[in-house]
C-alpha positions as CSV (number, residue, x, y, z in Angstrom):
1,X,155.8,182.6,20.0
2,X,156.2,186.3,18.8
3,X,154.4,189.4,19.8
4,X,151.9,189.1,17.0
5,X,150.7,185.7,18.3
6,X,151.0,186.7,22.0
7,X,148.7,189.7,21.9
8,X,145.6,187.8,20.5
9,X,146.2,185.0,23.0
10,X,146.3,187.3,25.9
11,X,143.2,189.2,24.6
12,X,141.4,185.8,24.3
13,X,142.3,184.8,27.8
14,X,141.2,188.2,29.2
15,X,137.9,187.9,27.4
16,X,137.3,184.4,28.7
17,X,138.1,185.5,32.2
18,X,135.7,188.4,32.0
19,X,132.9,186.3,30.5
20,X,133.3,183.7,33.3
21,X,133.3,186.5,36.0
22,X,130.2,188.1,34.5
23,X,128.4,184.7,34.7
24,X,128.6,184.5,38.5
25,X,125.9,186.7,40.2
26,X,126.1,186.6,44.0
27,X,122.4,187.7,44.3
28,X,121.2,184.9,42.1
29,X,123.5,182.5,44.1
30,X,121.9,183.5,47.4
31,X,118.3,183.1,46.0
32,X,119.1,179.7,44.5
33,X,120.7,178.5,47.7
34,X,117.5,179.6,49.6
35,X,115.4,177.7,47.3
36,X,117.6,174.6,47.2
37,X,118.3,174.4,51.0
38,X,114.9,175.7,52.0
39,X,116.6,178.3,54.1
40,X,115.1,181.8,54.7
41,X,116.4,184.9,53.0
42,X,116.0,188.6,53.8
43,X,115.6,190.8,50.8
44,X,116.3,194.5,51.0
45,X,114.1,196.4,48.7
46,X,113.9,200.2,48.6
47,X,114.6,200.5,52.3
48,X,112.3,197.7,53.4
49,X,113.2,194.3,54.6
50,X,111.3,191.2,53.2
51,X,111.9,187.9,55.0
52,X,110.8,184.9,52.9
53,X,111.6,181.4,51.7
54,X,112.2,181.3,47.9
55,X,109.9,178.9,46.1
56,X,110.6,179.9,42.4
57,X,113.2,181.8,40.6
58,X,113.6,183.1,37.1
59,X,115.4,185.9,35.3
60,X,112.9,188.6,36.2
61,X,111.1,187.6,39.4
62,X,111.7,185.8,42.6
63,X,108.7,184.1,44.3
64,X,108.5,183.1,47.9
65,X,106.3,182.7,50.9
66,X,106.5,183.6,54.6
67,X,104.6,182.9,57.8
68,X,102.4,185.9,57.2
69,X,102.0,185.8,53.4
70,X,101.3,182.8,51.3
71,X,102.8,184.2,48.1
72,X,105.4,187.1,47.7
73,X,106.7,188.2,44.2
74,X,109.6,190.6,43.9
75,X,111.2,191.9,40.8
76,X,114.9,191.0,40.8
77,X,115.9,194.4,39.5
78,X,114.3,196.1,42.5
79,X,116.3,194.1,45.1
80,X,119.1,196.2,46.7
81,X,120.6,193.3,48.7
82,X,119.9,189.9,50.2
83,X,121.1,188.0,53.3
84,X,120.8,184.2,53.7
85,X,119.5,183.1,57.1
């Protein structure tokens, strides 16, 4: 294998590694785990804490419920952080 063949191969591997790393989203992983395991999650949104159990999840919104509220909807882009209980 010479340098002409080696560079495209390395570039292809780097692109594949970047694409797979971009697919993992820790926030979505936490929200999905809350929904799957029926565990509570605390969302941090603009300085406020929202405790809830995730009931539905899509690319734009997360829906949930708590003891106080029957339905909570939060835009995913507004979430600053999340903690799984």
